[in-house]
LUMZA-210084 format. One record per residue (C-alpha): x, y, z; residue number from 1; residue in three letters. Coordinates in Angstrom, 3 decimals, padded with zeros to 6 digits. Last residue first. Example, Ala and Ser with C-alpha at 12.3 -4.5 7.8 and 13.67 -1.06 7.14 Angstrom:
2
SITE        x        y        z resi resn
SITE  013.670 -001.060  007.140    2  Ser
SITE  012.300 -004.500  007.800    1  Ala
This chain:
572
SITE        x        y        z resi resn
SITE  033.265 -010.760  025.273  572  Thr
SITE  033.342 -010.007  021.575  571  Ile
SITE  030.634 -009.841  018.929  570  Ser
SITE  030.795 -009.473  015.164  569  Leu
SITE  028.498 -007.538  012.827  568  Gly
SITE  031.331 -005.687  011.129  567  Lys
SITE  030.391 -002.374  012.785  566  Met
SITE  030.255 -004.094  016.165  565  Lys
SITE  033.712 -005.568  015.656  564  Cys
SITE  035.140 -002.128  014.897  563  Lys
SITE  033.439 -000.601  017.926  562  Ala
SITE  034.566 -003.391  020.248  561  Tyr
SITE  038.157 -003.033  019.032  560  Val
SITE  038.094  000.707  019.735  559  Asp
SITE  036.415  000.221  023.110  558  Val
SITE  038.981 -002.395  024.155  557  Arg
SITE  041.949 -000.323  022.959  556  Phe
SITE  040.771  002.836  024.702  555  Trp
SITE  040.121  000.959  027.926  554  Asp
SITE  043.608 -000.598  027.716  553  Glu
SITE  045.106  002.866  027.264  552  Leu
SITE  043.604  003.902  030.611  551  Asp
SITE  042.697  007.561  030.868  550  Glu
SITE  039.238  007.262  029.430  549  Gly
SITE  037.858  006.801  025.938  548  Phe
SITE  036.230  010.152  025.199  547  Val
SITE  038.479  012.153  027.489  546  Leu
SITE  041.589  010.768  025.757  545  Trp
SITE  040.222  011.805  022.367  544  Thr
SITE  039.573  015.293  023.663  543  Gly
SITE  043.112  015.470  024.968  542  Gly
SITE  044.326  014.319  021.589  541  Trp
SITE  042.924  017.423  019.919  540  Asn
SITE  044.888  017.065  016.698  539  Asn
SITE  041.724  018.192  014.803  538  Ala
SITE  041.565  014.805  013.079  537  Lys
SITE  042.078  013.169  016.487  536  Ala
SITE  039.150  015.113  017.933  535  His
SITE  036.906  013.997  015.060  534  Met
SITE  038.163  010.418  015.293  533  Asn
SITE  037.228  010.315  018.980  532  Ser
SITE  033.766  011.751  018.281  531  Leu
SITE  033.170  009.221  015.505  530  Leu
SITE  034.252  006.314  017.723  529  Thr
SITE  032.116  007.455  020.640  528  Tyr
SITE  029.127  008.005  018.340  527  Thr
SITE  029.510  004.568  016.756  526  Gly
SITE  029.489  002.952  020.197  525  Val
SITE  025.922  004.092  020.949  524  Asp
SITE  025.595  002.807  024.512  523  Asp
SITE  024.530  006.138  026.049  522  Pro
SITE  021.582  006.397  023.631  521  Asn
SITE  019.512  009.586  023.795  520  Leu
SITE  021.808  011.361  026.243  519  Gly
SITE  024.794  010.050  024.314  518  Met
SITE  023.314  011.609  021.185  517  Ile
SITE  022.919  014.998  022.906  516  Ile
SITE  026.506  014.905  024.191  515  Asp
SITE  027.703  014.005  020.683  514  Ala
SITE  025.969  017.113  019.324  513  Val
SITE  027.791  019.332  021.819  512  Gln
SITE  031.135  017.683  021.015  511  Thr
SITE  030.503  018.101  017.290  510  Gly
SITE  029.704  021.784  017.732  509  Leu
SITE  033.158  022.330  019.229  508  Thr
SITE  034.829  019.729  016.949  507  His
SITE  033.927  021.580  013.759  506  Asp
SITE  036.353  019.723  011.516  505  Arg
SITE  034.158  019.976  008.354  504  His
SITE  033.960  016.190  007.849  503  Thr
SITE  033.726  015.452  011.589  502  Tyr
SITE  031.062  018.112  012.095  501  Cys
SITE  029.222  016.646  009.100  500  Ala
SITE  029.297  013.225  010.757  499  Ser
SITE  027.867  014.812  013.919  498  Leu
SITE  025.022  016.376  011.916  497  Leu
SITE  024.043  013.021  010.446  496  Thr
SITE  024.520  011.532  013.933  495  Arg
SITE  021.825  013.876  015.219  494  Trp
SITE  019.364  012.722  012.558  493  Ala
SITE  020.159  009.027  013.079  492  Ile
SITE  019.879  009.321  016.875  491  Val
SITE  016.253  010.474  016.665  490  Asp
SITE  014.715  013.941  016.621  489  Trp
SITE  011.340  014.442  018.282  488  Lys
SITE  009.806  017.303  016.341  487  Ile
SITE  009.121  020.953  017.083  486  Pro
SITE  011.744  022.451  014.731  485  Thr
SITE  013.775  025.200  016.407  484  Ser
SITE  016.595  023.078  017.860  483  Leu
SITE  017.007  021.008  014.713  482  Met
SITE  016.990  024.060  012.458  481  Phe
SITE  019.492  025.795  014.744  480  Asn
SITE  021.850  022.808  014.426  479  Ala
SITE  021.479  022.706  010.641  478  Ala
SITE  022.001  026.449  010.371  477  Glu
SITE  025.122  026.106  012.524  476  Asn
SITE  026.378  023.342  010.249  475  Leu
SITE  026.045  025.147  006.934  474  Arg
SITE  028.783  023.112  005.250  473  Gly
SITE  026.625  022.392  002.182  472  Ala
SITE  026.728  018.697  003.052  471  Lys
SITE  025.389  019.582  006.498  470  Ser
SITE  022.554  021.720  005.169  469  Leu
SITE  021.326  018.913  002.887  468  Leu
SITE  021.849  016.189  005.499  467  Gly
SITE  019.841  018.196  008.018  466  Ile
SITE  017.181  018.724  005.335  465  Ile
SITE  017.089  014.961  004.710  464  Cys
SITE  016.535  014.450  008.461  463  Thr
SITE  013.563  016.823  008.232  462  Tyr
SITE  012.070  014.655  005.503  461  His
SITE  012.630  011.412  007.457  460  Glu
SITE  011.108  012.945  010.590  459  Leu
SITE  007.870  013.770  008.820  458  Gly
SITE  006.605  016.546  006.569  457  Pro
SITE  002.783  016.683  006.309  456  Glu
SITE  001.647  016.062  002.744  455  Ile
SITE -001.306  018.008  001.334  454  Gly
SITE  000.216  018.420 -002.131  453  Lys
SITE  000.451  022.193 -001.720  452  Gln
SITE  002.067  021.694  001.701  451  Lys
SITE  004.667  019.380  000.195  450  Met
SITE  005.325  022.004 -002.484  449  Leu
SITE  005.776  024.890 -000.065  448  Gln
SITE  007.831  024.165  003.040  447  Asn
SITE  009.726  020.996  002.167  446  Leu
SITE  010.002  021.355 -001.627  445  Tyr
SITE  010.970  025.020 -001.314  444  Tyr
SITE  013.406  024.188  001.504  443  Phe
SITE  015.168  021.710 -000.771  442  Gly
SITE  015.226  024.171 -003.657  441  Glu
SITE  016.946  026.728 -001.412  440  Glu
SITE  019.549  024.186 -000.275  439  Val
SITE  020.485  022.776 -003.677  438  Lys
SITE  023.766  021.080 -002.726  437  Gly
SITE  023.419  018.617 -005.605  436  Leu
SITE  023.620  015.456 -003.503  435  His
SITE  021.417  017.040 -000.833  434  Gly
SITE  018.835  018.113 -003.416  433  Cys
SITE  018.684  014.475 -004.535  432  Ala
SITE  018.022  013.414 -000.932  431  Thr
SITE  015.206  015.972 -000.802  430  Leu
SITE  013.647  014.462 -003.948  429  Val
SITE  013.985  010.858 -002.740  428  Gly
SITE  012.412  011.672  000.630  427  Val
SITE  009.824  013.731 -001.263  426  Phe
SITE  008.588  010.716 -003.184  425  Thr
SITE  008.283  008.674  000.015  424  Val
SITE  005.868  011.253  001.511  423  His
SITE  003.526  011.016 -001.482  422  Asn
SITE  003.590  012.246 -005.075  421  Pro
SITE  000.321  012.318 -007.054  420  Asn
SITE  000.194  010.633 -010.452  419  Glu
SITE -001.872  012.645 -012.942  418  Glu
SITE  001.237  013.348 -015.020  417  Thr
SITE  003.130  016.641 -015.200  416  Lys
SITE  004.249  016.249 -011.576  415  Leu
SITE  005.887  012.940 -012.481  414  Met
SITE  007.993  014.633 -015.170  413  Glu
SITE  009.207  017.147 -012.584  412  Glu
SITE  010.144  014.213 -010.344  411  Phe
SITE  012.013  012.580 -013.210  410  Leu
SITE  014.066  015.746 -013.678  409  Ala
SITE  014.750  015.870 -009.930  408  Leu
SITE  016.096  012.304 -009.895  407  Ser
SITE  018.084  012.790 -013.086  406  Lys
SITE  019.767  015.867 -011.608  405  Asn
SITE  020.501  014.095 -008.327  404  Gly
SITE  022.288  011.107 -009.796  403  Leu
SITE  024.008  010.135 -006.536  402  Gly
SITE  023.280  006.433 -007.056  401  His
SITE  020.750  006.328 -004.211  400  Tyr
SITE  019.206  009.546 -005.598  399  Ser
SITE  018.632  007.857 -008.974  398  Tyr
SITE  017.072  004.885 -007.202  397  Gly
SITE  014.931  007.199 -005.047  396  Cys
SITE  013.396  008.702 -008.196  395  Ile
SITE  013.030  005.235 -009.760  394  Met
SITE  011.399  003.727 -006.686  393  Thr
SITE  009.139  006.730 -006.156  392  Asn
SITE  007.896  006.741 -009.751  391  Trp
SITE  007.031  003.043 -009.635  390  Ser
SITE  005.533  003.360 -006.131  389  Val
SITE  003.213  006.127 -007.351  388  Thr
SITE  001.807  003.820 -010.030  387  Asp
SITE  003.135  003.038 -013.480  386  Arg
SITE  001.241  001.083 -016.136  385  Tyr
SITE  002.707 -000.478 -019.266  384  Thr
SITE  006.237 -000.457 -017.841  383  Met
SITE  009.042 -000.219 -020.411  382  Gly
SITE  010.413  003.126 -019.212  381  Val
SITE  010.682  001.888 -015.631  380  Phe
SITE  012.313 -001.416 -016.578  379  Met
SITE  014.780  000.399 -018.832  378  Lys
SITE  015.647  002.798 -016.004  377  Arg
SITE  016.284 -000.075 -013.595  376  Ala
SITE  018.520 -001.757 -016.176  375  Ala
SITE  020.460  001.526 -016.420  374  Glu
SITE  020.726  001.721 -012.626  373  Ile
SITE  022.542 -001.607 -012.460  372  Asp
SITE  024.164 -001.294 -009.025  371  Gly
SITE  022.438 -004.010 -007.008  370  Thr
SITE  020.146 -001.572 -005.165  369  Lys
SITE  018.880  000.069 -008.365  368  Ser
SITE  018.416 -003.264 -010.151  367  Tyr
SITE  016.431 -004.648 -007.215  366  Met
SITE  014.301 -001.518 -006.789  365  Asn
SITE  013.395 -001.411 -010.482  364  Ile
SITE  012.641 -005.146 -010.363  363  Leu
SITE  010.410 -004.690 -007.305  362  Ala
SITE  008.456 -001.960 -009.106  361  Asn
SITE  008.031 -004.182 -012.163  360  Gly
SITE  006.799 -007.026 -009.969  359  Val
SITE  004.226 -004.729 -008.363  358  Asn
SITE  003.148 -003.348 -011.763  357  Thr
SITE  002.524 -006.682 -013.455  356  His
SITE  003.437 -006.653 -017.150  355  Gly
SITE  006.116 -009.347 -017.077  354  Lys
SITE  004.281 -011.527 -014.563  353  Phe
SITE  003.627 -014.450 -016.927  352  Gly
SITE  005.409 -017.240 -015.050  351  Arg
SITE  008.277 -017.160 -017.565  350  Lys
SITE  008.597 -013.402 -017.023  349  Glu
SITE  008.882 -013.943 -013.271  348  Ala
SITE  011.414 -016.744 -013.803  347  Leu
SITE  013.644 -014.506 -015.953  346  Ala
SITE  013.534 -011.690 -013.403  345  His
SITE  014.199 -014.171 -010.605  344  Leu
SITE  017.331 -015.421 -012.355  343  Ser
SITE  018.578 -011.872 -013.067  342  Tyr
SITE  017.995 -010.882 -009.446  341  Gly
SITE  019.819 -013.908 -008.094  340  Tyr
SITE  022.836 -012.866 -010.173  339  Gly
SITE  022.515 -009.187 -009.174  338  Leu
SITE  022.940 -010.091 -005.533  337  Ser
SITE  023.060 -006.918 -003.455  336  Ser
SITE  021.865 -009.193 -000.613  335  Leu
SITE  019.084 -006.755  000.288  334  Gly
SITE  018.295 -006.283 -003.415  333  Ala
SITE  018.011 -010.052 -003.793  332  Ser
SITE  015.618 -010.057 -000.827  331  Ala
SITE  013.620 -007.277 -002.529  330  Asn
SITE  013.410 -009.488 -005.612  329  Leu
SITE  012.157 -012.362 -003.468  328  Leu
SITE  009.444 -010.257 -001.804  327  Val
SITE  008.212 -008.815 -005.122  326  Ser
SITE  008.296 -012.285 -006.689  325  Phe
SITE  006.057 -013.654 -003.961  324  Thr
SITE  003.701 -010.676 -004.268  323  Ser
SITE  003.326 -011.378 -008.005  322  Glu
SITE  002.283 -014.972 -007.369  321  Asn
SITE  004.365 -018.082 -006.782  320  Pro
SITE  002.973 -021.539 -007.686  319  Val
SITE  003.307 -023.990 -004.800  318  Val
SITE  004.805 -027.227 -006.122  317  Asp
SITE  006.084 -028.257 -002.653  316  Glu
SITE  009.606 -028.388 -004.134  315  Arg
SITE  009.068 -024.799 -005.303  314  Gln
SITE  008.245 -023.699 -001.763  313  Met
SITE  011.392 -025.408 -000.492  312  Glu
SITE  013.424 -023.421 -003.034  311  Leu
SITE  011.625 -020.281 -001.849  310  Phe
SITE  012.631 -021.111  001.718  309  Leu
SITE  016.270 -020.956  000.640  308  Lys
SITE  015.702 -017.489 -000.885  307  Leu
SITE  014.181 -016.218  002.357  306  Ser
SITE  016.943 -017.782  004.419  305  Glu
SITE  019.487 -015.907  002.267  304  Glu
SITE  017.682 -012.631  002.953  303  Phe
SITE  017.885 -013.050  006.714  302  Ser
SITE  018.094 -009.309  007.461  301  Gly
SITE  015.495 -009.719  010.222  300  His
SITE  013.227 -007.238  008.441  299  Pro
SITE  013.487 -009.548  005.364  298  Ser
SITE  012.820 -012.961  006.957  297  Tyr
SITE  009.122 -012.285  007.468  296  Ala
SITE  008.668 -011.661  003.729  295  Ala
SITE  009.323 -015.324  002.896  294  Leu
SITE  006.918 -016.328  005.669  293  Met
SITE  004.187 -014.060  004.284  292  Ala
SITE  004.851 -015.390  000.769  291  Thr
SITE  004.425 -018.978  001.948  290  Trp
SITE  001.203 -018.060  003.769  289  Ser
SITE -000.254 -016.315  000.704  288  Val
SITE  000.886 -019.053 -001.721  287  Val
SITE -001.112 -021.633  000.197  286  Asn
SITE -000.433 -023.662  003.281  285  Arg
SITE -002.831 -026.215  004.748  284  Ala
SITE -001.733 -027.731  008.049  283  Gln
SITE -000.244 -024.544  009.436  282  Leu
SITE  001.858 -025.393  012.473  281  Arg
SITE  005.126 -024.671  010.642  280  Asp
SITE  003.976 -021.155  009.710  279  Phe
SITE  002.909 -020.216  013.240  278  Val
SITE  006.203 -021.534  014.604  277  Lys
SITE  008.156 -019.720  011.870  276  Arg
SITE  006.598 -016.382  012.781  275  Ala
SITE  007.428 -016.921  016.440  274  Cys
SITE  011.052 -017.768  015.545  273  Ser
SITE  011.299 -014.712  013.278  272  Ile
SITE  010.331 -012.256  015.998  271  Gln
SITE  011.713 -009.256  014.122  270  Lys
SITE  008.544 -007.187  014.821  269  Cys
SITE  007.916 -007.064  011.050  268  Lys
SITE  008.188 -010.864  010.948  267  Gly
SITE  005.869 -011.309  013.914  266  Tyr
SITE  003.211 -009.190  012.198  265  Met
SITE  003.666 -010.897  008.813  264  Asn
SITE  003.289 -014.331  010.402  263  Ile
SITE  000.121 -013.145  012.173  262  Ile
SITE -001.290 -011.803  008.886  261  Ala
SITE -000.473 -015.127  007.209  260  Ser
SITE -002.282 -016.942  010.018  259  Cys
SITE -005.393 -014.826  009.385  258  Val
SITE -005.203 -015.676  005.683  257  Phe
SITE -004.622 -019.404  006.301  256  Val
SITE -007.642 -019.773  008.558  255  Asp
SITE -008.051 -019.519  012.329  254  Phe
SITE -011.828 -019.141  012.202  253  Glu
SITE -013.120 -016.568  014.677  252  Val
SITE -014.599 -018.130  017.817  251  Glu
SITE -012.428 -016.044  020.117  250  Ser
SITE -009.915 -017.170  022.758  249  Met
SITE -007.091 -017.713  020.257  248  Leu
SITE -007.914 -014.391  018.595  247  Leu
SITE -007.631 -012.527  021.901  246  Gln
SITE -004.227 -014.148  022.474  245  Asn
SITE -003.026 -012.988  019.039  244  His
SITE -004.426 -009.499  019.697  243  Ile
SITE -002.515 -009.276  022.978  242  Gln
SITE  000.701 -010.625  021.416  241  His
SITE  000.459 -008.064  018.605  240  Gly
SITE -000.098 -005.265  021.101  239  Leu
SITE  003.134 -006.220  022.867  238  Ser
SITE  005.000 -006.682  019.581  237  Leu
SITE  004.253 -003.153  018.389  236  Asp
SITE  006.221 -002.876  015.149  235  Lys
SITE  003.798 -000.040  014.337  234  Leu
SITE  003.414 -001.319  010.761  233  Arg
SITE  003.151 -004.924  011.978  232  Ala
SITE  000.692 -004.052  014.744  231  Cys
SITE -001.457 -002.239  012.168  230  Leu
SITE -001.371 -005.267  009.859  229  Gly
SITE -002.381 -007.465  012.797  228  Phe
SITE -005.321 -005.079  013.242  227  Val
SITE -006.305 -005.365  009.574  226  Ser
SITE -006.139 -009.187  009.549  225  Ile
SITE -008.054 -009.335  012.829  224  Tyr
SITE -010.800 -007.128  011.432  223  Thr
SITE -011.029 -009.124  008.188  222  Ala
SITE -011.478 -012.331  010.179  221  Lys
SITE -014.364 -010.885  012.197  220  Asn
SITE -014.594 -008.523  015.154  219  Trp
SITE -017.862 -007.336  016.730  218  Met
SITE -017.656 -003.654  017.668  217  Val
SITE -017.656 -003.111  021.425  216  His
SITE -018.016  000.686  021.032  215  Glu
SITE -014.933  001.374  023.178  214  Ala
SITE -012.927 -001.364  021.432  213  Leu
SITE -013.847 -000.039  018.000  212  Met
SITE -012.968  003.501  019.097  211  Arg
SITE -009.564  002.345  020.335  210  Arg
SITE -008.933  000.675  016.977  209  Leu
SITE -010.006  003.844  015.155  208  Ile
SITE -007.552  005.856  017.258  207  Asn
SITE -004.772  003.397  016.376  206  Ser
SITE -005.623  003.829  012.688  205  Ala
SITE -005.336  007.612  013.077  204  Glu
SITE -001.922  007.225  014.674  203  Asp
SITE -000.885  004.765  011.946  202  Leu
SITE -001.769  006.844  008.913  201  Tyr
SITE  000.646  004.882  006.699  200  Gly
SITE -001.527  004.554  003.595  199  Asn
SITE -002.133  000.807  004.027  198  Asp
SITE -002.887  001.280  007.733  197  Val
SITE -005.432  004.050  007.101  196  Leu
SITE -007.177  002.115  004.341  195  Gly
SITE -007.316 -001.099  006.362  194  Thr
SITE -008.775  000.674  009.407  193  Leu
SITE -011.310  002.581  007.307  192  Ile
SITE -012.496 -000.573  005.565  191  Leu
SITE -012.570 -002.773  008.674  190  Asn
SITE -014.497 -000.113  010.589  189  Tyr
SITE -017.194  000.088  007.946  188  Thr
SITE -017.312 -003.714  007.560  187  Cys
SITE -017.930 -004.137  011.291  186  Thr
SITE -020.955 -001.848  011.078  185  Asp
SITE -021.315  001.927  011.261  184  Ser
SITE -024.907  003.179  011.350  183  Gly
SITE -025.076  006.950  011.422  182  Pro
SITE -023.479  009.209  008.787  181  Val
SITE -021.664  012.199  010.274  180  Ser
SITE -018.928  010.381  012.224  179  Val
SITE -017.717  007.798  009.704  178  Leu
SITE -018.310  010.098  006.740  177  Val
SITE -016.336  012.907  008.388  176  Glu
SITE -013.596  010.453  009.413  175  Met
SITE -013.114  009.286  005.825  174  Ala
SITE -013.043  012.847  004.488  173  Gly
SITE -010.472  013.944  007.067  172  Val
SITE -008.290  010.912  006.357  171  Val
SITE -008.179  011.594  002.619  170  Asp
SITE -005.387  009.113  001.842  169  Ser
SITE -006.983  007.610 -001.291  168  Leu
SITE -007.747  004.239  000.313  167  Met
SITE -009.410  005.835  003.340  166  Ser
SITE -011.472  008.326  001.323  165  Tyr
SITE -012.850  005.735 -001.076  164  Leu
SITE -013.326  002.980  001.532  163  Cys
SITE -015.319  005.305  003.784  162  Val
SITE -017.448  006.304  000.801  161  Leu
SITE -018.028  002.655 -000.192  160  Ala
SITE -018.985  001.809  003.396  159  Asn
SITE -021.493  004.655  003.499  158  Lys
SITE -022.982  003.592  000.172  157  Val
SITE -023.434 -000.054  001.120  156  Tyr
SITE -024.866  000.932  004.517  155  Gln
SITE -027.561  003.138  002.999  154  His
SITE -027.630  006.504  004.756  153  Phe
SITE -025.945  008.290  001.848  152  Val
SITE -028.945  007.596 -000.381  151  Leu
SITE -030.520  011.038  000.099  150  Gly
SITE -030.233  011.807 -003.616  149  Ser
SITE -028.543  015.155 -003.025  148  Lys
SITE -026.011  013.584 -000.649  147  Leu
SITE -025.247  010.818 -003.156  146  Val
SITE -024.639  013.350 -005.953  145  Tyr
SITE -022.203  015.186 -003.684  144  Gly
SITE -020.395  011.910 -002.969  143  His
SITE -020.266  011.274 -006.736  142  Cys
SITE -018.439  014.571 -007.135  141  Gln
SITE -016.086  013.546 -004.332  140  Arg
SITE -015.405  010.226 -006.056  139  Gly
SITE -014.794  012.038 -009.344  138  Leu
SITE -012.083  014.076 -007.613  137  Leu
SITE -010.632  011.072 -005.746  136  Leu
SITE -009.956  008.983 -008.852  135  Cys
SITE -007.448  006.448 -007.503  134  Gly
SITE -008.438  003.720 -009.990  133  Val
SITE -009.696  001.247 -007.377  132  Asn
SITE -011.262  003.875 -005.126  131  Ser
SITE -013.181  005.469 -008.003  130  Cys
SITE -014.454  001.995 -008.916  129  Ser
SITE -015.649  001.492 -005.332  128  Ser
SITE -017.522  004.797 -005.562  127  Leu
SITE -019.153  003.674 -008.822  126  Val
SITE -020.176  000.275 -007.432  125  Thr
SITE -021.599  001.758 -004.198  124  Ala
SITE -023.453  004.437 -006.174  123  Phe
SITE -024.922  001.781 -008.464  122  Ile
SITE -026.089 -000.303 -005.514  121  Tyr
SITE -027.620  002.711 -003.734  120  Glu
SITE -029.751  003.678 -006.742  119  Asn
SITE -028.893  005.783 -009.776  118  Pro
SITE -031.754  007.624 -011.571  117  Gln
SITE -032.304  005.939 -014.920  116  Cys
SITE -036.035  005.295 -014.723  115  Leu
SITE -036.763  009.030 -014.458  114  Val
SITE -035.174  009.692 -017.817  113  His
SITE -032.873  012.477 -018.910  112  Asp
SITE -029.821  010.397 -019.850  111  Glu
SITE -026.649  012.233 -018.763  110  Ser
SITE -026.609  010.334 -015.473  109  Val
SITE -026.313  007.024 -017.315  108  Met
SITE -023.583  008.046 -019.729  107  Ser
SITE -021.433  009.311 -016.859  106  Lys
SITE -022.040  006.025 -015.046  105  Phe
SITE -020.968  004.043 -018.112  104  Leu
SITE -017.669  005.918 -018.267  103  Arg
SITE -017.121  005.304 -014.559  102  Leu
SITE -017.808  001.581 -014.937  101  Val
SITE -015.472  001.453 -017.957  100  Glu
SITE -012.711  002.993 -015.828   99  Phe
SITE -013.270  000.295 -013.200   98  Ala
SITE -012.869 -002.608 -015.619   97  Phe
SITE -011.732 -005.076 -012.949   96  Gly
SITE -013.831 -008.075 -014.017   95  Lys
SITE -016.160 -007.670 -011.027   94  Gln
SITE -016.474 -003.956 -011.765   93  Phe
SITE -017.560 -004.637 -015.341   92  Leu
SITE -020.123 -007.179 -014.182   91  Gly
SITE -021.508 -004.854 -011.513   90  Ala
SITE -021.736 -002.019 -014.036   89  Met
SITE -023.730 -004.219 -016.430   88  Leu
SITE -026.225 -005.275 -013.754   87  Ala
SITE -026.611 -001.749 -012.349   86  Ser
SITE -027.297 -000.178 -015.741   85  Trp
SITE -030.089 -002.615 -016.541   84  Ser
SITE -031.443 -002.497 -012.963   83  Ala
SITE -031.800  001.297 -013.214   82  Val
SITE -034.154  000.986 -016.166   81  Asn
SITE -033.511  000.584 -019.854   80  Arg
SITE -035.899  000.833 -022.797   79  Ile
SITE -035.094 -000.017 -026.406   78  Asn
SITE -032.492 -002.587 -025.371   77  Met
SITE -029.962 -003.633 -028.032   76  Lys
SITE -027.123 -001.843 -026.168   75  Tyr
SITE -027.563 -003.945 -023.037   74  Phe
SITE -027.786 -007.296 -024.850   73  Val
SITE -024.534 -006.699 -026.740   72  His
SITE -022.774 -005.335 -023.661   71  His
SITE -023.685 -008.442 -021.649   70  Ala
SITE -022.526 -010.642 -024.546   69  Ser
SITE -019.132 -008.911 -024.587   68  Glu
SITE -019.006 -009.075 -020.803   67  Leu
SITE -019.219 -012.841 -020.429   66  Glu
SITE -017.962 -012.604 -016.842   65  Val
SITE -020.467 -015.300 -015.724   64  Cys
SITE -022.035 -012.802 -013.300   63  Lys
SITE -022.160 -010.205 -016.087   62  Ser
SITE -023.687 -012.639 -018.591   61  Tyr
SITE -026.417 -013.659 -016.163   60  Leu
SITE -027.120 -010.079 -014.997   59  Asn
SITE -027.414 -008.914 -018.591   58  Ile
SITE -029.797 -011.818 -019.280   57  Leu
SITE -031.894 -010.959 -016.223   56  Ser
SITE -032.085 -007.359 -017.405   55  Asn
SITE -033.399 -008.607 -020.753   54  Thr
SITE -036.067 -010.760 -019.091   53  Glu
SITE -037.226 -007.844 -016.940   52  His
SITE -037.178 -005.280 -019.769   51  Ile
SITE -039.313 -007.110 -022.284   50  Asn
SITE -040.306 -003.887 -024.071   49  Asp
SITE -038.054 -004.445 -027.075   48  Gly
SITE -035.152 -006.700 -026.125   47  Tyr
SITE -036.226 -010.272 -025.328   46  Val
SITE -039.523 -012.125 -025.541   45  Gln
SITE -039.667 -012.536 -029.322   44  Asp
SITE -040.302 -016.290 -029.028   43  Ser
SITE -037.161 -017.093 -031.057   42  Val
SITE -035.115 -014.525 -029.133   41  Ile
SITE -036.350 -015.861 -025.787   40  Leu
SITE -035.483 -019.424 -026.807   39  Arg
SITE -031.948 -018.324 -027.749   38  Ala
SITE -031.468 -016.611 -024.390   37  His
SITE -032.709 -019.739 -022.591   36  Ile
SITE -030.079 -021.795 -024.448   35  Val
SITE -027.434 -019.185 -023.613   34  Lys
SITE -028.319 -019.519 -019.929   33  Gly
SITE -027.970 -023.298 -020.162   32  Leu
SITE -024.325 -022.881 -021.170   31  Lys
SITE -023.622 -019.993 -018.792   30  Leu
SITE -024.469 -021.910 -015.632   29  Asn
SITE -022.862 -019.479 -013.193   28  Lys
SITE -024.813 -020.986 -010.262   27  Thr
SITE -026.063 -017.548 -009.205   26  Gln
SITE -026.565 -016.464 -012.820   25  Ala
SITE -028.444 -019.687 -013.615   24  Leu
SITE -030.721 -019.057 -010.625   23  Tyr
SITE -031.436 -015.500 -011.792   22  Arg
SITE -032.134 -016.804 -015.297   21  Leu
SITE -034.609 -019.329 -013.879   20  Leu
SITE -036.333 -016.728 -011.708   19  Lys
SITE -036.640 -014.346 -014.670   18  Val
SITE -038.051 -017.118 -016.868   17  Thr
SITE -040.536 -018.185 -014.198   16  Asp
SITE -041.695 -014.602 -013.652   15  Gln
SITE -042.073 -014.059 -017.389   14  Val
SITE -044.018 -017.309 -017.776   13  Leu
SITE -046.315 -016.325 -014.910   12  Val
SITE -046.933 -012.931 -016.500   11  Ser
SITE -047.673 -014.605 -019.831   10  Val
SITE -050.296 -016.783 -018.134    9  His
SITE -051.826 -013.741 -016.417    8  Arg
SITE -051.914 -011.866 -019.719    7  Pro
SITE -053.551 -014.885 -021.441    6  Gln
SITE -056.376 -015.503 -018.961    5  Thr
SITE -058.654 -012.705 -020.135    4  Leu
SITE -057.964 -013.252 -023.836    3  Ala
SITE -059.162 -016.809 -023.524    2  Ser
SITE -057.000 -019.871 -024.160    1  Met
């Protein structure tokens, strides 16, 4: 072979080797890939300056989740280019090692070499890793890097940015990316819609849905799953029916995941019969559909039905996952059944879910709701990894048991960690303040700390403040607070104040509050009963007579009806 033809021949061999390794990576043929790797080592065509073959090996090992080998090849390279870094990062991300991706990215950008400038694929992987580990600060820094590089207009990068801000509750950031960067596709809208729904930004999610309809965005399975999730969170049965009908008329595949989203929607809207119809018509059920049906019983209060269905699921030899155990443990909490809880705890550990965060959170909730707060504490302390839900569940568990000091102490401990509190955290904290009568501290958390954390107080937080003032006997302050706060108060908030009027024998204010409640819900029997008892406690029998009418028979019938209603019975 002449010297002139040899380089071309070698080039062909390199191209063939790279193509073969790429094919083996796609088919995940690790065994043959290792044979090729060995041949390359013997022929001295790997490491050194053979960057294309070496990158192909990293890609092969990454795709086959053989990360130790991928690392070995990567760190033996004399020269690396952007494809080297990208292949290893992709493998790490696929395996769930998001922190390792971020560490590798920091190493990459610190290397002063033109070949190691990140491309759009690396930025997408890094931003997705930031989303997965909740690292918003690093995500914003990476966003700045993206803007400087001019790669923000790539669809992968835009979608990763939208996902980052949506998942980490930065609605403003997500909307800025959506509006400022042109070229939104179905995936873009799916990501922002899912992120907003998962983080409870339902008004913003509804606006995104309206925008999708106005722009005639093409819907796919992921879109329908997200929109059904929005309907479930809103408990909007009418919208759910419309979307269900639209799905039936579309060409989108009616698969088990879409059906599970429909079951979840009907369950949250307390249409258990509709959910069961969808479930029963499924020809192929998997653990997702079974878990969705189990969860559908919970809003209906049918916790026993949920546990019975689990027995049927076991007879079908469907293996439960961590979400299944979370649903079942919450059902045990709803039944206040510690016995069921113990059994499920043992089964979860047997199935290998001992270290799973979602199962641990459900166990904390179950033990808290069934009266074993010490077992809940042990679960919390023993968790390998705690997320915001873990802290919230334990803080609220202490508050549920009236252990306000422990709840606030745990909250202070949470603030010292990198875990950010959310709106649920402050419900538990404000409830704890109510138990302890700490009015000033409660207002500090509401007006200052929540603002510092970027959390807008909602109805549930303001209702906690009413409970706090009421328990402290500051009823007029509570009433003035309700009248001066620009929020739509519900019956629960007003009844909290009415109960305090009963406790503190303020029948004048109580009568005024009862009038407001009756205006909101004229058929609220509990209010009539509470108002009557309040007047009776104050020996104001005339007031009692006015509440129930002049006929003794009317009084008797209403009183019996109220007691039956409270016990879940019905009379005619």
